[in-house]
GULUM-262696 format. One record per residue: residue number from 0; residue in three letters; x, y, z of N, C-alpha, C, CB in turn. Coordinates in nm, 3 decimals, padded with zeros to 5 digits, m for minus. Last residue first. Glycine has a CB too. Layout:
N
    k    r       nx       ny       nz      cax      cay      caz       cx       cy       cz      cbx      cby      cbz
  NUM  ALA        X        Y        Z        X        Y        Z        X        Y        Z        X        Y        Z
...
***
This chain:
62
    k    r       nx       ny       nz      cax      cay      caz       cx       cy       cz      cbx      cby      cbz
   61  VAL   17.137   01.030   11.421   17.267   01.044   11.397   17.306   00.982   11.246   17.341   00.976   11.515
   60  PHE   16.878   00.969   11.475   16.902   01.124   11.412   17.036   01.108   11.368   16.889   01.263   11.523
   59  SER   16.873   00.770   11.655   16.794   00.746   11.517   16.815   00.865   11.422   16.628   00.730   11.543
   58  LEU   16.974   00.782   11.912   17.046   00.759   11.780   16.997   00.754   11.647   17.100   00.655   11.785
   57  ASP   16.924   00.991   12.164   16.838   00.944   12.038   16.931   00.919   11.933   16.727   01.051   11.986
   56  LYS   17.012   00.935   12.498   17.057   01.005   12.350   16.969   00.915   12.246   17.251   00.992   12.309
   55  LYS   17.004   01.029   12.815   16.932   00.965   12.710   16.974   01.037   12.582   16.777   00.969   12.734
   54  LEU   17.107   00.959   13.165   17.114   01.045   13.019   17.061   00.964   12.921   17.265   01.088   12.966
   53  THR   17.127   01.034   13.502   17.085   00.951   13.408   17.046   01.017   13.267   16.978   00.881   13.466
   52  ILE   17.354   01.045   13.757   17.321   01.109   13.647   17.244   01.015   13.543   17.444   01.167   13.593
   51  TYR   17.387   01.040   14.097   17.344   00.937   13.990   17.277   01.057   13.886   17.218   00.797   14.056
   50  ALA   17.605   01.103   14.365   17.519   01.143   14.282   17.512   01.064   14.134   17.547   01.278   14.272
   49  THR   17.686   01.089   14.735   17.702   01.024   14.571   17.586   01.111   14.510   17.667   00.824   14.547
   48  PRO   17.877   01.099   15.011   17.797   01.174   14.939   17.784   01.113   14.792   17.849   01.314   14.943
   47  MET   17.884   00.799   15.214   17.996   00.908   15.129   17.873   00.968   15.026   18.163   00.810   15.020
   46  PHE   17.820   00.624   15.368   17.762   00.759   15.393   17.854   00.866   15.315   17.756   00.790   15.559
   45  TRP   17.850   00.364   15.273   17.977   00.429   15.384   17.935   00.571   15.392   18.162   00.422   15.322
   44  LEU   17.663   00.331   15.097   17.660   00.263   15.235   17.750   00.295   15.327   17.671   00.133   15.229
   43  ASN   17.592   00.667   14.976   17.601   00.530   14.965   17.638   00.446   15.117   17.714   00.508   14.853
   42  VAL   17.348   00.920   14.982   17.479   00.876   15.037   17.467   00.724   14.998   17.502   00.908   15.208
   41  GLY   17.231   01.127   14.707   17.218   01.058   14.819   17.342   01.025   14.902   17.155   00.949   14.785
   40  PHE   17.067   01.297   14.428   17.167   01.291   14.533   17.149   01.205   14.645   17.185   01.410   14.582
   39  SER   17.009   01.248   14.090   16.989   01.229   14.214   17.113   01.230   14.291   16.918   01.119   14.228
   38  VAL   16.880   01.369   13.784   17.017   01.385   13.869   16.959   01.367   14.011   17.105   01.545   13.849
   37  THR   16.745   01.264   13.468   16.719   01.273   13.625   16.894   01.309   13.682   16.641   01.090   13.698
   36  ILE   16.801   01.309   13.203   16.659   01.252   13.243   16.653   01.266   13.385   16.631   01.095   13.203
   35  VAL   16.939   01.492   12.979   16.934   01.476   13.113   16.837   01.422   13.126   16.942   01.572   13.190
   34  GLU   17.044   01.398   12.659   16.952   01.462   12.738   16.956   01.431   12.842   16.845   01.457   12.712
   33  TRP   17.346   01.465   12.452   17.252   01.390   12.548   17.161   01.473   12.636   17.332   01.307   12.640
   32  GLY   17.517   01.601   12.313   17.418   01.576   12.264   17.310   01.482   12.337   17.458   01.540   12.158
   31  GLU   17.760   01.718   12.411   17.753   01.606   12.341   17.638   01.565   12.299   17.799   01.519   12.398
   30  THR   17.626   01.941   12.566   17.715   01.978   12.437   17.739   01.850   12.354   17.866   02.042   12.481
   29  ARG   17.547   01.750   12.782   17.465   01.840   12.710   17.522   01.863   12.579   17.447   01.966   12.780
   28  VAL   17.788   01.674   12.894   17.712   01.590   12.816   17.638   01.663   12.763   17.651   01.492   12.869
   27  GLN   17.890   01.913   13.003   17.979   01.823   12.910   17.900   01.764   12.836   18.066   01.724   12.968
   26  ASN   17.725   01.988   13.217   17.751   02.101   13.083   17.806   02.003   12.983   17.877   02.245   13.112
   25  LEU   17.708   01.793   13.370   17.585   01.807   13.311   17.645   01.899   13.175   17.461   01.884   13.422
   24  THR   17.982   01.790   13.451   17.955   01.670   13.407   17.838   01.696   13.312   17.930   01.574   13.518
   23  GLU   17.993   02.036   13.630   18.071   02.020   13.497   18.018   01.902   13.399   18.226   01.990   13.534
   22  GLU   17.780   01.941   13.796   17.762   02.052   13.705   17.834   02.064   13.595   17.777   02.159   13.762
   21  VAL   17.920   01.747   13.943   17.799   01.735   13.848   17.792   01.811   13.760   17.686   01.746   13.896
   20  LYS   18.129   01.910   14.056   18.145   01.765   13.967   18.030   01.736   13.877   18.154   01.631   14.065
   19  GLN   17.992   02.060   14.231   18.055   02.117   14.120   18.079   02.032   14.004   18.171   02.168   14.159
   18  SER   17.893   01.857   14.387   17.781   01.950   14.319   17.856   02.015   14.207   17.713   02.070   14.425
   17  LEU   18.118   01.784   14.505   18.045   01.703   14.425   17.962   01.779   14.350   17.979   01.609   14.490
   16  SER   18.208   01.999   14.634   18.275   01.968   14.541   18.203   01.853   14.447   18.398   01.937   14.598
   15  SER   18.002   02.026   14.809   18.008   02.129   14.755   18.087   02.085   14.611   18.068   02.230   14.849
   14  THR   18.024   01.801   14.984   17.907   01.793   14.896   17.914   01.930   14.798   17.762   01.785   14.991
   13  SER   18.303   01.626   15.108   18.247   01.764   15.032   18.126   01.742   14.942   18.363   01.830   14.933
   12  TRP   18.376   01.368   15.149   18.329   01.448   15.235   18.254   01.578   15.179   18.434   01.477   15.314
   11  MET   18.460   01.186   14.906   18.456   01.141   15.046   18.377   01.241   15.148   18.605   01.125   15.094
   10  THR   18.214   01.133   14.646   18.326   01.204   14.696   18.333   01.168   14.860   18.306   01.368   14.664
    9  SER   18.103   01.023   14.325   18.113   01.002   14.460   18.224   01.090   14.521   18.134   00.859   14.487
    8  HIS   17.904   00.957   14.042   17.999   01.040   14.116   18.001   01.031   14.278   17.972   01.180   14.076
    7  LYS   17.806   00.786   13.784   17.798   00.792   13.922   17.930   00.885   13.947   17.796   00.639   13.995
    6  ILE   17.578   00.777   13.493   17.677   00.826   13.560   17.723   00.841   13.705   17.673   00.913   13.524
    5  ILE   17.412   00.587   13.256   17.409   00.634   13.389   17.556   00.668   13.466   17.334   00.527   13.463
    4  LYS   17.245   00.614   12.956   17.377   00.613   13.019   17.343   00.654   13.163   17.487   00.713   12.945
    3  PHE   17.054   00.476   12.683   17.071   00.524   12.799   17.195   00.530   12.872   16.997   00.472   12.861
    2  THR   16.925   00.525   12.349   17.047   00.477   12.426   17.040   00.520   12.556   17.175   00.522   12.370
    1  GLU   16.706   00.440   12.101   16.755   00.528   12.210   16.850   00.458   12.297   16.642   00.582   12.294
    0  MET   16.650   00.473   11.762   16.683   00.395   11.858   16.761   00.494   11.985   16.773   00.276   11.789
***
């Protein structure tokens, strides 16, 4: 059985702090056994830099 998870990070202005936050999250979830499917960067309705991380974990081996 596979399970999916989507993580959203936003910041008010700094894209460099958003990138750092995403890198930290990616390192953490990889050690927890999640597979990273996609990482997307964009802006939301208020033009705040936003990142979406899509993860997958195969639970049949747990």
